[in-house]
C-alpha angles and dihedrals in degrees: 000000000000125000112211119202117189112234100166134023119186093206095048101038103032117013095057089054091046091056090054091050094048091047088054092049093048091041093232130131095236128015114219104175125115114266101183094204118195135174114247106179145342114224129212095266091053095258112150119219116205140166134214141179108261131200120290093026098299130142118219132194121207140174129225116208107213091199100052095026088227130137124219130191110230107176142349126212112208092226140032111286133170109239107202098169135014139174136176126206117236094251089055091230100113131045121194118198137174115208119203119217111268106217096191098113114258096028097071114136119242122262099037096250122139091229132027118192118201136186111207130193108222104169083102110349105263132125129025121204124196110225102173138008104181142141096245136071116276126199121200128202131167119220119235114262132209111253099234133111094271099048095054089068096056137047132187123214131193120212116193121185132191087236082080107254136108125211127193117211119202105205116195116205135196136193122239127190089002097287111037111101112200137163115271111229097349090182088066094050094106090055091061092057118119122195108218101169124036104184132010139151100196131027135182126189122209107194096181093060098026093236131142118204118193138169122222136173113266114203118203133173092261107032149001110251138172120243124197115209132187123213114200119205114208129210090260087057094246115131140196141173107264103171139035121187125179114223128200100224132154114261091244095046094116110043089170137009112283125207123200126191092359100117131279122288109202093179100056118086123184118233118242092253089054098084112202113257118215112204129143139167119214126187136183126208093238089066112275127134127185124187111197126188138159126215118228116263111264108175092017091230100092139029121222119201133166132208113197109203101200093179090054094044092233143089129217123207120198128198112197123190113229094202106254139343114322121221112250094245090049093047090053089058094053103111114164118210127211110210123182114219111173107302091339127093112210116209107199126187108181113242094005120058149333119215117194103199119200104221095188102045099033100146096096130039091220090073090059121069121230121188133177138174121024092351092074098063107120096183095248115158094208143049116283089239087072092053122097119193115224121196139172122198094229094050121086096216137036130236131228124223117203099203092187095058097026095237131138120205130192105227120214135162112260110241092194091057092049091047089052089054090055094048099044118093092223124007111234095246097059140030120262093259089060098044096097097078091053092047091049093050092045092049093052092045091053095045102041104032100031101018096110088083107094092201091054092048089052091054090052091051089051088053089052090052091051093047105040099151112089116251120248096258105026143018107245094201091054090049091048092053098045096042092048091050091047090054094063092059109025093091093055098068137351089218089071089069093081096036108045123067112263109166136009088223089075090061095055116113089217117024114214112255093234090065093053099058143033118215110252094012124100117191128193124184128209118197129205103030090180107225113191119216115206141182119355092350087087092060105026122112122227125029100002093047091050094046093050092046091049094052093047093046091048090055090050094047091048089056100047122075119252100357093167115085111242114202092207092066092078093062094097093046091050093050090051091048092051091053093056113099102178126069115259139176089258092055091047090051091049091051092052090052090050093051090055092051097046093046089055091049089051091056091052099051106033092131098036114081099140095121115047099238131133089031101110143041113265104178096189094052092043089054091049092049092052092044093052091051091050097047096043092048091049090050094051094045090053097050104027108034091151091074091065132238096263094052092045092050091050092046093050095047090047090047095054093040089053089052092056092042090049092056090047089051091050091052092045090052094051089043091057093042091059093036095235121180136193091279090075087077092061109108095200094074127070117239123258132209092286092054090046091055092049091047091052092049092048091051089052090051089049091050093048095048094045090052088057096034092238124158123248127218113272107263095034094108091048092052092046091051091050092055091042096053090048096048107031129068110256095249090050091047090054091048090054088054093049092050093049098248091117127043120207109227124191091240092056096044093048090052090047092053094048102035100046120070124231098261116147094260094045092045091053089048092051093048090049092051093046090055089055096051123100112251099254092051092043092058091052094046094052089067090061099053118082098213137117091244091054090047090052090049091050090051092050092048093047092049092048089051092052093046092049089048094052102031090109092062094073099242107184120220115239119246133210090252093061117104114251094034108143118193095201110109094357099193094052093042090051092049093048092049094050093047091047092052091049091052092050091054093056105121098197122029091199094061116101106264136160109238125187124202105226091200091055092051090050093050092047092052091048092049092050090051092052091049091051090052091049098249097112143044131228 
């Protein structure tokens, strides 16, 4: 399920260099002593701080630069010490360390405190200042500084203790001798200290965004609750609480203080009664925040975990059965991990399950993937308790640190595994009747999260070609279209999640039961989690502005009826538009919308003309394209005015253009798969197996788009009719027309009339098609068919036109009593007489008039009759 790519290896990138350094210090060719290297912290810029045992009983601290792949020695202690926390300021002038008490006899720290916190000048190595000497753990972390002339001469350091308070040290620096950077007035350092948190039981540091999240008890008149707060540090190093979020946690949830993302303490071991607490906060720059936590196992038969979706104003609690009573030693090893992958949160319990939770479309369980059994093996060579999840807001995926082996892996979803889930008849973790929810979740994960890969999209289209019949609970082609369209806009705004179409399942009147539940998983949803934004968060731009807007817009969209745009709602408007015959302002507006869409499609596929689409006028599809643009734009402007009219207009045009391009791409893929050439458009040849497959696939696309009332590229109906007339028997082809599956376009009918000869079967087909054409098209088509019937029709039409043109001149019809009336060949005699009378009434022979030679018409009709009877040649 997960693909792990090594990005850092302590042995490869650091230890080999340490051995060279120690060999140089000891002046030996090869150093063979133990170095006991361990990772201490990972700073904002990706630099990795580590320590090792040096020669002659020293302890050294170094830094690995992930960009230059170089190691640098920062400081050396002249004896063995236990570094439990470490941080380096960005200018690399100050090093803060917390040393844990070494209880191995002679190496006890003086004074006898359990933790000694030091601030060391290292540019160059000079003064050392004691910050704390206490009997509790202390975590140190420098704030990020602005790289200008002023910021180099000051640093700001956080100290967090498991006594439950946080201090902020403002360290002023000065330059001496032009290069030495030292602390100014170090004896006054304690007076610059600012206490920013008084009492907490859990804390998480986010160095990339300079935020500190912490949980504290919140006493009210009625109950004792937990409150999560967020402290935002600004570039000027001021800070304030910007968010408060109440959490429903058990009273004994935090037996001891828990630190997250504040380095790695290799000398602190939790007592058995201190059950490990799993809690993490993940954010995304477009304005999403997820708070994930897991409750301790009580009966050891199920795991309960909660994902609070702040941006969706709800929380979801899952109870997962672990399949029987767990031994006490095994239950103690159960350590769930929360891993951010794109807009998914992966909940991983080693050896049991992996739950891929969709944090943007969370309404239905079928859009989140749940795996159990052999499918959950991630290939980790250690216990999950030794894994630390690393995440940066601007990165799409998280990383995993194996603290035991000193390796960092970039974690990504495996597209090959998800493709295998689509292709398999029954995923291993569920029976075949329950496979649809996993396929649906895997399909959306592939298309939305990883769909920017053209090769991957091609493989999904191949899967659609191989599985054309709709599944029992969803239509895979509809899902492919809607998920692909959602992908082009989901990164622009979280508010679009509840407004744009995402899945055809949401439009079903009755959703299949298998899509509403996952075997062994019970989900409960709590709405209105009531986050409180404070201070500058209400006016800041960027993340806090987006998060606040998303929560407010979610509350609004939950209150209004039908906030999600449903493509099927334009069906009535389209039927009314098709029935209009005269031009109107609405039609003109629709046509302008269509021109914008088609011009964008033209710029995308200038060099791709494999499938003959977008090469003709299809007035019905053009009207539907323009109508969809108009209705979708109106919907977005009504519900999301903050985006702006220009951006919405661009988004909508791009959305509909992508729809047409997507269908073209699907046809092009199947065209290449079956190696079709231009000869497939020849109507004189019957279709083979390849044409049959393409016809079937095109009918499935037609079925899927009609079900959603989506437009098709102009030329699609012509191409479909060409394949249908080549592959289907003529009577079946006509039935498809009568039932509305095929649409007769003027381009197709004109080609049919000219390309097919006048054999008996083809003549019957042409007559049948002519009877099914609307009158204006029928008149135009008759001019293209070289046949006596078409000639007679042309004559009738021409005569009717002349009569209508001259009906105001009082031309009297001849009667049988008139002299000169000849009863032989009455229709032609009548026509000749009428035309002769019209010619006689012409007042001016030099005026432009249309004259018909009656003798010529008679001879032409006679010649056509002889040819039909086989007595003449063309």
